Biopython code that builds the backbone (N, CA, C, O; Angstrom):
import numpy as np
from Bio.PDB.StructureBuilder import StructureBuilder

atoms = [
    (1, "UNK", "N", (-56.528, -46.595, 20.946)),
    (1, "UNK", "CA", (-56.509, -44.916, 21.627)),
    (1, "UNK", "C", (-55.153, -45.173, 21.087)),
    (1, "UNK", "O", (-54.644, -46.172, 21.595)),
    (2, "UNK", "N", (-54.150, -44.349, 19.889)),
    (2, "UNK", "CA", (-52.516, -44.856, 19.940)),
    (2, "UNK", "C", (-51.778, -43.850, 20.539)),
    (2, "UNK", "O", (-52.438, -42.862, 20.863)),
    (3, "UNK", "N", (-50.929, -43.833, 20.709)),
    (3, "UNK", "CA", (-49.744, -43.206, 21.960)),
    (3, "UNK", "C", (-48.718, -43.097, 21.518)),
    (3, "UNK", "O", (-48.224, -44.146, 21.106)),
    (4, "UNK", "N", (-47.958, -41.928, 21.388)),
    (4, "UNK", "CA", (-47.419, -40.913, 20.475)),
    (4, "UNK", "C", (-46.106, -40.979, 21.578)),
    (4, "UNK", "O", (-46.235, -40.905, 22.800)),
    (5, "UNK", "N", (-44.828, -41.134, 20.850)),
    (5, "UNK", "CA", (-43.635, -41.983, 22.134)),
    (5, "UNK", "C", (-42.765, -40.743, 21.426)),
    (5, "UNK", "O", (-42.249, -40.984, 20.334)),
    (6, "UNK", "N", (-42.634, -39.750, 21.875)),
    (6, "UNK", "CA", (-40.661, -38.841, 21.276)),
    (6, "UNK", "C", (-40.069, -39.711, 22.032)),
    (6, "UNK", "O", (-40.473, -40.527, 22.861)),
    (7, "UNK", "N", (-38.730, -39.328, 21.498)),
    (7, "UNK", "CA", (-38.083, -39.482, 21.799)),
    (7, "UNK", "C", (-36.276, -39.045, 21.512)),
    (7, "UNK", "O", (-35.593, -39.265, 20.513)),
    (8, "UNK", "N", (-35.982, -38.513, 22.532)),
    (8, "UNK", "CA", (-35.446, -37.545, 22.853)),
    (8, "UNK", "C", (-34.133, -37.790, 22.888)),
    (8, "UNK", "O", (-33.658, -38.413, 23.837)),
    (9, "UNK", "N", (-33.122, -37.198, 21.550)),
    (9, "UNK", "CA", (-31.545, -37.650, 20.822)),
    (9, "UNK", "C", (-30.802, -37.219, 22.214)),
    (9, "UNK", "O", (-30.688, -36.080, 22.666)),
    (10, "UNK", "N", (-30.184, -38.827, 22.935)),
    (10, "UNK", "CA", (-28.921, -37.596, 24.061)),
    (10, "UNK", "C", (-27.381, -37.526, 23.665)),
    (10, "UNK", "O", (-27.180, -38.735, 23.781)),
    (11, "UNK", "N", (-26.671, -37.234, 23.446)),
    (11, "UNK", "CA", (-25.408, -36.956, 22.914)),
    (11, "UNK", "C", (-24.678, -37.202, 23.877)),
    (11, "UNK", "O", (-24.853, -36.920, 25.062)),
    (12, "UNK", "N", (-23.816, -37.750, 23.369)),
    (12, "UNK", "CA", (-22.218, -38.361, 24.224)),
    (12, "UNK", "C", (-21.769, -37.083, 25.027)),
    (12, "UNK", "O", (-22.579, -36.160, 25.119)),
    (13, "UNK", "N", (-21.181, -37.030, 25.305)),
    (13, "UNK", "CA", (-20.249, -35.600, 26.319)),
    (13, "UNK", "C", (-19.527, -34.986, 25.343)),
    (13, "UNK", "O", (-19.349, -35.836, 24.471)),
    (14, "UNK", "N", (-19.042, -34.007, 25.043)),
    (14, "UNK", "CA", (-17.597, -33.851, 23.904)),
    (14, "UNK", "C", (-17.878, -33.636, 22.819)),
    (14, "UNK", "O", (-17.303, -32.880, 22.035)),
    (15, "UNK", "N", (-19.258, -34.600, 22.563)),
    (15, "UNK", "CA", (-20.066, -34.660, 20.677)),
    (15, "UNK", "C", (-19.910, -33.639, 19.422)),
    (15, "UNK", "O", (-19.613, -33.747, 18.232)),
    (16, "UNK", "N", (-20.326, -32.411, 20.466)),
    (16, "UNK", "CA", (-20.202, -31.372, 19.805)),
    (16, "UNK", "C", (-19.634, -30.338, 20.263)),
    (16, "UNK", "O", (-20.012, -29.910, 21.353)),
    (17, "UNK", "N", (-18.668, -29.730, 19.605)),
    (17, "UNK", "CA", (-18.282, -28.542, 20.258)),
    (17, "UNK", "C", (-19.250, -27.421, 21.303)),
    (17, "UNK", "O", (-20.477, -27.357, 21.373)),
    (18, "UNK", "N", (-18.451, -26.787, 21.879)),
    (18, "UNK", "CA", (-18.890, -25.542, 22.551)),
    (18, "UNK", "C", (-19.607, -24.394, 21.842)),
    (18, "UNK", "O", (-18.739, -23.574, 21.543)),
    (19, "UNK", "N", (-20.394, -24.120, 21.579)),
    (19, "UNK", "CA", (-20.977, -22.592, 20.203)),
    (19, "UNK", "C", (-20.159, -21.234, 21.630)),
    (19, "UNK", "O", (-20.282, -21.026, 22.837)),
    (20, "UNK", "N", (-19.480, -20.744, 20.627)),
    (20, "UNK", "CA", (-19.269, -19.273, 21.405)),
    (20, "UNK", "C", (-19.781, -18.190, 21.263)),
    (20, "UNK", "O", (-20.192, -17.519, 20.316)),
    (21, "UNK", "N", (-19.689, -18.070, 22.617)),
    (21, "UNK", "CA", (-21.005, -16.129, 22.390)),
    (21, "UNK", "C", (-20.575, -15.024, 22.618)),
    (21, "UNK", "O", (-19.776, -14.652, 23.478)),
    (22, "UNK", "N", (-21.185, -14.392, 21.726)),
    (22, "UNK", "CA", (-20.692, -13.049, 21.908)),
    (22, "UNK", "C", (-19.126, -12.636, 21.370)),
    (22, "UNK", "O", (-18.611, -13.198, 20.404)),
    (23, "UNK", "N", (-18.553, -11.722, 22.036)),
    (23, "UNK", "CA", (-17.166, -11.199, 20.803)),
    (23, "UNK", "C", (-16.104, -12.286, 21.299)),
    (23, "UNK", "O", (-15.989, -12.997, 22.297)),
    (24, "UNK", "N", (-15.392, -12.074, 20.134)),
    (24, "UNK", "CA", (-13.868, -13.674, 20.289)),
    (24, "UNK", "C", (-12.933, -11.968, 20.751)),
    (24, "UNK", "O", (-13.145, -10.930, 20.122)),
    (25, "UNK", "N", (-11.898, -12.070, 21.995)),
    (25, "UNK", "CA", (-11.284, -11.641, 22.492)),
    (25, "UNK", "C", (-10.092, -11.726, 21.139)),
    (25, "UNK", "O", (-9.850, -12.745, 20.492)),
    (26, "UNK", "N", (-9.325, -10.088, 20.898)),
    (26, "UNK", "CA", (-8.671, -9.815, 20.160)),
    (26, "UNK", "C", (-7.356, -10.122, 20.531)),
    (26, "UNK", "O", (-6.748, -9.653, 21.493)),
    (27, "UNK", "N", (-6.846, -11.154, 19.495)),
    (27, "UNK", "CA", (-5.291, -11.356, 19.435)),
    (27, "UNK", "C", (-4.094, -10.875, 19.151)),
    (27, "UNK", "O", (-3.673, -10.514, 18.052)),
    (28, "UNK", "N", (-3.292, -10.884, 20.681)),
    (28, "UNK", "CA", (-2.082, -9.701, 19.752)),
    (28, "UNK", "C", (-1.347, -9.684, 18.935)),
    (28, "UNK", "O", (-0.611, -10.670, 18.972)),
    (29, "UNK", "N", (-1.164, -9.062, 18.203)),
    (29, "UNK", "CA", (-0.649, -9.007, 16.823)),
    (29, "UNK", "C", (0.609, -9.754, 16.472)),
    (29, "UNK", "O", (1.262, -9.279, 17.402)),
    (30, "UNK", "N", (1.349, -10.437, 15.950)),
    (30, "UNK", "CA", (2.060, -11.333, 15.535)),
    (30, "UNK", "C", (3.653, -10.707, 15.029)),
    (30, "UNK", "O", (4.857, -10.938, 15.140)),
    (31, "UNK", "N", (3.009, -10.082, 14.616)),
    (31, "UNK", "CA", (3.928, -8.427, 13.568)),
    (31, "UNK", "C", (4.461, -8.060, 14.314)),
    (31, "UNK", "O", (3.781, -8.001, 15.338)),
    (32, "UNK", "N", (6.047, -7.509, 14.510)),
    (32, "UNK", "CA", (7.101, -6.795, 15.104)),
    (32, "UNK", "C", (6.206, -5.408, 15.073)),
    (32, "UNK", "O", (5.506, -5.352, 14.062)),
    (33, "UNK", "N", (6.089, -4.388, 15.871)),
    (33, "UNK", "CA", (5.943, -3.016, 15.107)),
    (33, "UNK", "C", (7.466, -1.906, 14.727)),
    (33, "UNK", "O", (7.562, -0.679, 14.753)),
    (34, "UNK", "N", (8.482, -2.974, 14.395)),
    (34, "UNK", "CA", (9.131, -2.282, 13.863)),
    (34, "UNK", "C", (9.569, -2.826, 12.422)),
    (34, "UNK", "O", (10.230, -2.371, 11.489)),
    (35, "UNK", "N", (8.921, -3.951, 12.671)),
    (35, "UNK", "CA", (8.998, -4.435, 11.272)),
    (35, "UNK", "C", (7.820, -3.684, 9.935)),
    (35, "UNK", "O", (6.742, -3.427, 10.472)),
    (36, "UNK", "N", (7.826, -3.346, 8.540)),
    (36, "UNK", "CA", (6.767, -2.892, 7.915)),
    (36, "UNK", "C", (5.532, -3.970, 8.225)),
    (36, "UNK", "O", (5.655, -5.173, 8.458)),
    (37, "UNK", "N", (4.821, -3.514, 8.186)),
    (37, "UNK", "CA", (3.459, -4.464, 7.934)),
    (37, "UNK", "C", (2.262, -4.003, 8.289)),
    (37, "UNK", "O", (2.373, -2.831, 8.649)),
    (38, "UNK", "N", (1.141, -4.402, 8.352)),
    (38, "UNK", "CA", (-0.709, -4.195, 7.877)),
    (38, "UNK", "C", (-1.207, -3.941, 9.823)),
    (38, "UNK", "O", (-0.764, -4.738, 10.650)),
    (39, "UNK", "N", (-1.903, -3.054, 10.152)),
    (39, "UNK", "CA", (-2.721, -4.386, 11.563)),
    (39, "UNK", "C", (-4.004, -3.855, 11.519)),
    (39, "UNK", "O", (-4.090, -2.699, 11.104)),
    (40, "UNK", "N", (-5.026, -4.433, 11.852)),
    (40, "UNK", "CA", (-6.283, -4.610, 11.796)),
    (40, "UNK", "C", (-6.703, -4.628, 12.842)),
    (40, "UNK", "O", (-6.338, -5.243, 13.844)),
    (41, "UNK", "N", (-7.722, -3.763, 12.624)),
    (41, "UNK", "CA", (-8.912, -3.091, 14.281)),
    (41, "UNK", "C", (-9.038, -4.373, 15.405)),
    (41, "UNK", "O", (-9.241, -4.084, 16.585)),
    (42, "UNK", "N", (-8.911, -5.759, 15.000)),
    (42, "UNK", "CA", (-8.260, -6.576, 16.481)),
    (42, "UNK", "C", (-6.928, -6.594, 16.649)),
    (42, "UNK", "O", (-6.648, -7.747, 16.978)),
    (43, "UNK", "N", (-5.651, -5.730, 16.585)),
    (43, "UNK", "CA", (-4.779, -5.834, 16.392)),
    (43, "UNK", "C", (-4.457, -4.571, 17.354)),
    (43, "UNK", "O", (-3.639, -4.332, 18.243)),
    (44, "UNK", "N", (-5.693, -3.776, 16.616)),
    (44, "UNK", "CA", (-5.505, -2.058, 17.623)),
    (44, "UNK", "C", (-5.939, -2.478, 19.000)),
    (44, "UNK", "O", (-5.397, -1.880, 19.929)),
    (45, "UNK", "N", (-6.891, -3.474, 19.311)),
    (45, "UNK", "CA", (-7.799, -3.204, 19.938)),
    (45, "UNK", "C", (-6.755, -3.970, 21.186)),
    (45, "UNK", "O", (-6.827, -3.639, 22.369)),
    (46, "UNK", "N", (-6.046, -4.758, 20.802)),
    (46, "UNK", "CA", (-4.931, -5.671, 21.456)),
    (46, "UNK", "C", (-4.374, -4.166, 22.358)),
    (46, "UNK", "O", (-4.942, -3.582, 23.281)),
    (47, "UNK", "N", (-3.436, -3.941, 21.867)),
    (47, "UNK", "CA", (-2.566, -3.101, 21.724)),
    (47, "UNK", "C", (-3.027, -1.572, 22.357)),
    (47, "UNK", "O", (-2.077, -1.048, 22.939)),
    (48, "UNK", "N", (-4.670, -0.482, 22.375)),
    (48, "UNK", "CA", (-4.495, 0.123, 23.342)),
    (48, "UNK", "C", (-5.492, -0.224, 24.188)),
    (48, "UNK", "O", (-6.228, 0.740, 24.398)),
    (49, "UNK", "N", (-5.797, -1.150, 24.726)),
    (49, "UNK", "CA", (-6.870, -2.443, 25.045)),
    (49, "UNK", "C", (-7.690, -1.715, 25.940)),
    (49, "UNK", "O", (-7.499, -1.405, 27.116)),
    (50, "UNK", "N", (-9.109, -1.388, 24.793)),
    (50, "UNK", "CA", (-9.817, -1.229, 24.855)),
    (50, "UNK", "C", (-10.813, -1.792, 23.715)),
    (50, "UNK", "O", (-10.850, -2.593, 22.781)),
    (51, "UNK", "N", (-11.535, -0.918, 24.356)),
    (51, "UNK", "CA", (-13.329, -2.147, 23.122)),
    (51, "UNK", "C", (-13.590, -2.044, 21.543)),
    (51, "UNK", "O", (-12.986, -1.020, 21.223)),
    (52, "UNK", "N", (-14.088, -2.497, 20.579)),
    (52, "UNK", "CA", (-14.305, -1.801, 19.539)),
    (52, "UNK", "C", (-15.325, -0.729, 19.435)),
    (52, "UNK", "O", (-15.284, 0.007, 18.449)),
    (53, "UNK", "N", (-16.634, -0.485, 20.737)),
    (53, "UNK", "CA", (-17.277, 0.633, 20.271)),
    (53, "UNK", "C", (-16.442, 1.671, 20.984)),
    (53, "UNK", "O", (-16.913, 2.775, 20.710)),
    (54, "UNK", "N", (-15.519, 1.763, 21.693)),
    (54, "UNK", "CA", (-14.603, 2.795, 21.911)),
    (54, "UNK", "C", (-13.993, 3.696, 21.462)),
    (54, "UNK", "O", (-13.800, 4.849, 21.846)),
    (55, "UNK", "N", (-13.395, 2.609, 19.827)),
    (55, "UNK", "CA", (-12.354, 2.741, 19.586)),
    (55, "UNK", "C", (-12.625, 3.313, 18.164)),
    (55, "UNK", "O", (-11.848, 3.986, 17.487)),
    (56, "UNK", "N", (-13.830, 2.928, 17.861)),
    (56, "UNK", "CA", (-14.722, 3.675, 16.314)),
    (56, "UNK", "C", (-14.981, 5.831, 17.265)),
    (56, "UNK", "O", (-15.064, 7.015, 16.939)),
    (57, "UNK", "N", (-14.983, 5.037, 18.326)),
    (57, "UNK", "CA", (-16.230, 6.208, 19.034)),
    (57, "UNK", "C", (-14.310, 7.516, 19.076)),
    (57, "UNK", "O", (-14.223, 8.636, 18.574)),
    (58, "UNK", "N", (-13.431, 6.920, 19.663)),
    (58, "UNK", "CA", (-11.952, 7.293, 19.747)),
    (58, "UNK", "C", (-11.569, 7.986, 18.230)),
    (58, "UNK", "O", (-10.998, 9.056, 18.015)),
    (59, "UNK", "N", (-12.121, 6.934, 17.215)),
    (59, "UNK", "CA", (-11.245, 7.529, 15.542)),
    (59, "UNK", "C", (-12.557, 8.259, 14.702)),
    (59, "UNK", "O", (-12.455, 8.662, 13.543)),
    (60, "UNK", "N", (-13.847, 8.348, 15.552)),
    (60, "UNK", "CA", (-14.441, 9.735, 15.335)),
    (60, "UNK", "C", (-14.225, 10.734, 15.817)),
    (60, "UNK", "O", (-14.816, 11.567, 15.129)),
    (61, "UNK", "N", (-13.752, 11.184, 16.567)),
    (61, "UNK", "CA", (-13.103, 11.838, 17.324)),
    (61, "UNK", "C", (-12.034, 13.092, 17.303)),
    (61, "UNK", "O", (-11.846, 14.240, 17.707)),
    (62, "UNK", "N", (-11.472, 12.008, 16.525)),
    (62, "UNK", "CA", (-9.778, 11.696, 16.110)),
    (62, "UNK", "C", (-8.549, 11.572, 18.071)),
    (62, "UNK", "O", (-7.434, 11.955, 18.424)),
    (63, "UNK", "N", (-9.549, 10.926, 18.622)),
    (63, "UNK", "CA", (-7.982, 10.557, 19.776)),
    (63, "UNK", "C", (-7.123, 9.197, 18.647)),
    (63, "UNK", "O", (-6.065, 8.769, 19.108)),
    (64, "UNK", "N", (-7.321, 8.941, 18.063)),
    (64, "UNK", "CA", (-6.602, 7.446, 17.482)),
    (64, "UNK", "C", (-6.721, 7.874, 16.243)),
    (64, "UNK", "O", (-7.501, 8.675, 15.728)),
    (65, "UNK", "N", (-5.660, 7.104, 15.734)),
    (65, "UNK", "CA", (-5.215, 7.778, 13.924)),
    (65, "UNK", "C", (-6.135, 7.118, 13.291)),
    (65, "UNK", "O", (-6.525, 5.952, 13.356)),
    (66, "UNK", "N", (-6.599, 8.546, 12.311)),
    (66, "UNK", "CA", (-7.732, 7.359, 11.100)),
    (66, "UNK", "C", (-6.331, 6.317, 9.835)),
    (66, "UNK", "O", (-5.230, 6.408, 9.293)),
    (67, "UNK", "N", (-7.635, 5.352, 10.051)),
    (67, "UNK", "CA", (-6.447, 4.050, 8.992)),
    (67, "UNK", "C", (-5.475, 4.420, 7.298)),
    (67, "UNK", "O", (-5.870, 4.654, 6.156)),
    (68, "UNK", "N", (-4.501, 4.342, 7.741)),
    (68, "UNK", "CA", (-4.034, 4.189, 6.451)),
    (68, "UNK", "C", (-4.642, 4.000, 5.385)),
    (68, "UNK", "O", (-4.150, 4.787, 4.576)),
    (69, "UNK", "N", (-5.248, 3.548, 5.019)),
    (69, "UNK", "CA", (-6.295, 2.391, 4.168)),
    (69, "UNK", "C", (-7.340, 1.351, 4.159)),
    (69, "UNK", "O", (-7.655, 0.917, 5.266)),
    (70, "UNK", "N", (-7.668, 1.085, 3.592)),
    (70, "UNK", "CA", (-9.226, -0.138, 3.609)),
    (70, "UNK", "C", (-8.938, -1.206, 2.433)),
    (70, "UNK", "O", (-8.982, -0.889, 1.245)),
    (71, "UNK", "N", (-8.689, -2.288, 2.814)),
    (71, "UNK", "CA", (-8.778, -3.486, 2.052)),
    (71, "UNK", "C", (-10.460, -4.186, 1.240)),
    (71, "UNK", "O", (-10.740, -5.376, 1.386)),
    (72, "UNK", "N", (-10.996, -3.633, 0.780)),
    (72, "UNK", "CA", (-12.189, -3.275, 0.933)),
    (72, "UNK", "C", (-13.000, -3.001, 1.391)),
    (72, "UNK", "O", (-13.878, -2.807, 0.550)),
    (73, "UNK", "N", (-13.664, -2.658, 3.325)),
    (73, "UNK", "CA", (-14.150, -2.706, 3.864)),
    (73, "UNK", "C", (-13.189, -2.397, 4.982)),
    (73, "UNK", "O", (-13.226, -1.384, 5.681)),
    (74, "UNK", "N", (-12.308, -3.406, 5.072)),
    (74, "UNK", "CA", (-11.807, -3.405, 6.273)),
    (74, "UNK", "C", (-10.499, -2.312, 6.798)),
    (74, "UNK", "O", (-9.382, -2.384, 6.285)),
    (75, "UNK", "N", (-10.784, -1.475, 7.710)),
    (75, "UNK", "CA", (-9.081, -0.612, 7.214)),
    (75, "UNK", "C", (-8.718, -1.142, 7.807)),
    (75, "UNK", "O", (-9.346, -1.976, 8.460)),
    (76, "UNK", "N", (-7.359, -0.900, 7.891)),
    (76, "UNK", "CA", (-6.035, -0.996, 8.101)),
    (76, "UNK", "C", (-4.804, -0.084, 8.746)),
    (76, "UNK", "O", (-4.856, 1.127, 8.964)),
    (77, "UNK", "N", (-4.015, -0.710, 8.923)),
    (77, "UNK", "CA", (-3.035, 0.464, 9.853)),
    (77, "UNK", "C", (-1.838, 0.219, 9.505)),
    (77, "UNK", "O", (-1.476, -0.956, 9.461)),
    (78, "UNK", "N", (-0.904, 1.305, 9.162)),
    (78, "UNK", "CA", (0.712, 0.524, 8.563)),
    (78, "UNK", "C", (0.951, 0.710, 10.765)),
    (78, "UNK", "O", (0.363, 1.302, 11.670)),
    (79, "UNK", "N", (1.912, -0.027, 10.658)),
    (79, "UNK", "CA", (2.832, -0.240, 11.974)),
    (79, "UNK", "C", (3.271, 0.672, 12.193)),
    (79, "UNK", "O", (3.201, 0.933, 13.394)),
    (80, "UNK", "N", (4.156, 2.014, 11.112)),
    (80, "UNK", "CA", (4.635, 2.632, 11.811)),
    (80, "UNK", "C", (3.691, 4.522, 11.884)),
    (80, "UNK", "O", (4.129, 5.660, 11.714)),
    (81, "UNK", "N", (2.527, 4.066, 12.161)),
    (81, "UNK", "CA", (1.537, 5.447, 12.243)),
    (81, "UNK", "C", (1.127, 4.833, 13.869)),
    (81, "UNK", "O", (0.856, 5.629, 14.768)),
    (82, "UNK", "N", (1.126, 3.293, 14.103)),
    (82, "UNK", "CA", (0.709, 3.367, 14.925)),
    (82, "UNK", "C", (2.167, 2.928, 16.113)),
    (82, "UNK", "O", (2.043, 2.754, 17.325)),
    (83, "UNK", "N", (3.398, 2.841, 15.357)),
    (83, "UNK", "CA", (4.222, 3.002, 17.391)),
    (83, "UNK", "C", (4.318, 4.621, 16.903)),
    (83, "UNK", "O", (4.782, 5.477, 17.655)),
    (84, "UNK", "N", (3.866, 4.897, 15.674)),
    (84, "UNK", "CA", (4.402, 6.933, 16.154)),
    (84, "UNK", "C", (3.174, 7.059, 17.615)),
    (84, "UNK", "O", (3.348, 7.855, 18.538)),
    (85, "UNK", "N", (2.617, 6.611, 17.575)),
    (85, "UNK", "CA", (0.931, 6.933, 17.964)),
    (85, "UNK", "C", (0.933, 6.436, 19.289)),
    (85, "UNK", "O", (0.323, 6.988, 20.205)),
    (86, "UNK", "N", (1.927, 4.915, 19.465)),
    (86, "UNK", "CA", (1.730, 4.940, 20.865)),
    (86, "UNK", "C", (3.392, 5.954, 21.420)),
    (86, "UNK", "O", (3.693, 6.442, 22.509)),
    (87, "UNK", "N", (3.936, 5.929, 20.443)),
    (87, "UNK", "CA", (5.395, 6.847, 21.344)),
    (87, "UNK", "C", (4.425, 7.542, 22.317)),
    (87, "UNK", "O", (4.030, 7.344, 23.466)),
    (88, "UNK", "N", (4.086, 9.013, 20.727)),
    (88, "UNK", "CA", (3.938, 9.824, 21.320)),
    (88, "UNK", "C", (2.500, 10.495, 22.775)),
    (88, "UNK", "O", (2.348, 11.601, 23.294)),
    (89, "UNK", "N", (1.594, 8.900, 22.977)),
    (89, "UNK", "CA", (0.952, 8.940, 23.986)),
    (89, "UNK", "C", (1.423, 7.819, 25.030)),
    (89, "UNK", "O", (0.867, 7.720, 26.123)),
]
sb = StructureBuilder()
sb.init_structure("model")
sb.init_model(0)
sb.init_chain("A")
sb.init_seg("    ")
for serial, (resi, resn, name, xyz) in enumerate(atoms, 1):
    if name == "N":
        sb.init_residue(resn, " ", resi, " ")
    sb.init_atom(name, np.array(xyz, "f"), 0.0, 1.0, " ", f" {name:<3s}", serial, name[0])
structure = sb.get_structure()
């Protein structure tokens, strides 16, 4: 009768980077709203303090300003549009 021994690989601590689960936190925009530039969805999430589902629902209902344009499928907002929206609310 033969016996099969299974060896388990035990990795040293810190050998593998911990995988991130779930959504990433949006980063604060590095561009000043007084300067011309483009803001992405993650920037808007951080400025408004809402989740992405709330942002897209607000875009659909007209609560938040519509994107100024698209780069492919990615929407962007100009800083003057966001600045005007934040000053009015």
